[in-house]
C-alpha positions as CSV (number, residue, x, y, z in Angstrom):
1,M,-12.7,21.8,-0.4
2,K,-11.4,21.8,-3.9
3,F,-8.4,19.4,-5.4
4,S,-6.6,22.5,-5.5
5,Q,-7.2,23.4,-1.8
6,R,-6.6,20.2,-0.7
7,I,-3.3,19.5,-2.2
8,I,-1.7,22.9,-0.7
9,A,-2.9,22.2,2.5
10,L,-1.4,18.9,2.4
11,R,1.7,20.0,1.0
12,R,1.6,22.6,3.8
13,E,1.0,20.4,6.3
14,R,4.0,18.0,5.1
15,G,6.5,20.9,5.1
16,L,6.8,19.8,1.6
17,T,7.7,22.4,-1.5
18,Q,6.1,22.0,-4.9
19,Q,9.5,20.6,-5.7
20,A,9.6,18.1,-2.7
21,F,6.4,17.5,-3.5
22,A,7.3,16.8,-7.5
23,D,10.1,15.0,-6.6
24,A,8.1,12.8,-4.0
25,T,5.6,11.9,-6.8
26,G,7.7,12.0,-9.6
27,I,5.1,15.3,-11.3
28,H,6.8,17.7,-12.8
29,V,6.7,20.8,-10.6
30,Q,5.2,22.9,-13.4
31,Q,2.2,20.7,-13.5
32,I,2.1,20.6,-9.6
33,K,2.0,24.9,-9.9
34,R,-0.8,24.2,-12.5
35,Y,-2.9,22.2,-9.7
36,E,-2.7,24.2,-6.8
37,A,-3.6,27.1,-9.1
38,D,-6.6,25.0,-10.6
39,T,-5.9,25.7,-14.0
40,S,-5.7,21.5,-14.8
41,Q,-6.4,18.8,-13.3
42,P,-4.6,16.1,-12.7
43,S,-5.2,12.4,-15.0
44,A,-6.0,8.9,-12.9
45,D,-2.1,8.0,-12.5
46,A,-1.1,11.5,-11.4
47,L,-4.3,11.2,-9.1
48,K,-3.6,7.8,-7.6
49,K,0.1,9.3,-7.4
50,V,-0.6,12.1,-5.0
51,A,-2.8,9.8,-3.0
52,K,0.1,7.2,-2.3
53,C,2.3,10.4,-1.5
54,F,-0.3,11.8,1.4
55,G,-1.6,8.7,2.2
56,V,-5.1,9.6,1.8
57,T,-7.7,8.1,-0.9
58,T,-8.2,9.6,-4.5
59,D,-11.5,10.4,-3.2
60,W,-10.8,12.2,-0.1
61,L,-9.0,14.8,-3.1
62,L,-11.8,14.1,-5.3
63,F,-15.4,15.2,-3.8
64,E,-16.2,17.4,-0.6
65,N,-17.5,15.7,2.4
66,A,-21.0,13.2,2.0
67,E,-20.6,14.0,-1.8
68,R,-20.3,10.4,-2.5
69,G,-22.4,8.9,0.6
70,P,-25.6,8.5,1.0
71,D,-28.9,10.7,1.2
72,E,-28.7,12.4,4.5
73,D,-32.4,9.9,5.0
74,L,-30.7,6.9,4.6
75,R,-27.7,7.7,6.2
76,L,-28.8,6.2,9.9
77,Q,-30.5,3.0,7.6
78,F,-27.1,2.6,6.5
79,E,-25.3,3.3,9.9
80,A,-27.7,0.8,11.5
81,M,-26.7,-2.3,8.7
82,S,-23.4,-2.1,9.8
83,Q,-24.9,-3.8,12.9
84,L,-25.5,-6.5,11.8
85,S,-24.1,-10.4,11.5
86,P,-22.2,-11.3,8.3
87,E,-25.2,-13.1,6.7
88,E,-27.5,-10.4,7.1
89,K,-25.0,-8.1,5.5
90,D,-25.2,-10.6,2.9
91,I,-29.0,-10.0,2.6
92,A,-29.4,-6.3,2.5
93,R,-26.4,-5.8,0.0
94,A,-28.5,-8.0,-2.1
95,V,-31.9,-6.6,-1.8
96,L,-30.1,-3.6,-2.6
97,E,-28.4,-4.9,-5.9
98,G,-31.6,-5.8,-7.2
99,L,-33.2,-2.2,-6.4
100,A,-30.4,-1.0,-8.1
101,L,-31.3,-3.1,-10.9
102,R,-34.6,-2.5,-11.2
103,H,-33.9,1.3,-11.4
104,I,-31.3,0.4,-14.4
105,A,-33.6,-1.7,-16.2
106,R,-36.5,1.2,-15.7
107,Q,-34.0,3.6,-17.0
108,W,-33.8,1.2,-20.7
109,V,-37.6,0.3,-21.2
110,G,-38.5,3.9,-20.3
111,P,-41.0,5.0,-17.6
112,G,-44.3,3.6,-18.7
113,S,-43.4,0.1,-18.7
114,K,-44.7,-2.2,-16.3
115,L,-41.9,-3.5,-15.1
116,R,-42.2,-4.1,-11.3
């Protein structure tokens, strides 16, 4: 669902008019109309105001389901990791961080590098 559709649905669920939504967020009603018509995207500040008004996260407003989550083939492993002890989670975090840094380093030095 697009941002415009999400805010329309949230506003209607709460029984707010566009003007009431504008008043609650401090965003001009004409800008609210542009967001809902999908002719304008919110600034970071406006997005924060909308999220606070509706009690949702900015991620929920912007991203499709599973758009930011792990790939399906890793989802089960991440779910299993939630059962680890705090110490094991720290180790898992460190390993993942190391892999991510290695990936970034490879991008900097090029595909033919001997970075292992």
